[in-house]
N, C-alpha and C positions, 0 to 999 in steps of 0.2 A: 504494500500500500504506500502511496505517496501522499504527503501533506504539503500544501502551499500556504504561505502566510503573507498577507499584505498588511503592512504596519504603517500608520500615519497618525498625525495629530491634527486637531482642528480647534477652532475657537469655541468657547462655551456657547456663543450665539449660534454657531452652525451645528453643534452637536445634536440638538433636538431634530433639526431638519434632516440630518444624515441618518439618524436612527429611524425616522419615519420612512425615508427612501429605502432603507434596507428591508424594513418590514413589508413594504409595498413593491419590492423588486419584481422584475419581469419573470424571474425563474426560468429563463432560457437555458442556463447552464444545467439545470436539473434534468433536461431532456437528453443530455449527452451520455452515450454509453460509457460506463465505467465511472461516472460521477457518483460518489457515495454520500456527499453532504456538505453543508456550509454552516458555519457558525460565525456570528458577528459579536465581538466583545468590546466593551468600553471600560476604560479605567475610571477611577474616581477622582482624578486630578481636575483642577480648575480648567485647564486646557486639555481635555481628555485625549488619550491615545486610543485608536480603534485598531482591532485585529480582525481581519477577515481570514478565516481558516477554512480551506476546502480539503476534502479527502477524495482520492482517486484510486481506483483498483490497481492500476499499474501505469508505467511510464508511457506506453503506447496510447492509452486512452487520453492521458493528459496532453500528449503531443498532438493528437488529432484535434483536441479542443484549442490548443495554442494556434493551430493553423486556420481556425474558423473566423468568420467575420464577427461573430458575437464576442470572441475574445479580443479582437482588435479594437472594438468599441469600448470594452471594459478597460483595456490597457490604456487607451487614450484618457479616459476619465481618471484612472489612477495616477497618471503622470501629472495631471492638473493638481492633484492633492499631495504631490511629492511623496508618494507611497514607496516604501522599501519592500521589495519582493524577495522571499526566500522559499526554497523548496527542500523538503526532507524526505528521506525514505524511512518508513517505520521498520525498525529492526527487531523490536520486541514489544509484546503486549502483555 
């Protein structure tokens, strides 16, 4: 299993709007084969940090998503928020 994490900070004023947008997201990624789930987390700090965590069955499924138009649109939005992207392989559970 692979896990991806997008990490970024936002102002307190934007945090509520972001939370609402994540709750009302299009869910397009949910339709991709190999997608196992998404979690959005928010820290308690005055200027909160958000973590978007996705889980994928394996590298091939994630690679197919990376090549999609849906990912390109998501990536463009992440770049506007100065998101830091990391990818991990789950080696034990």
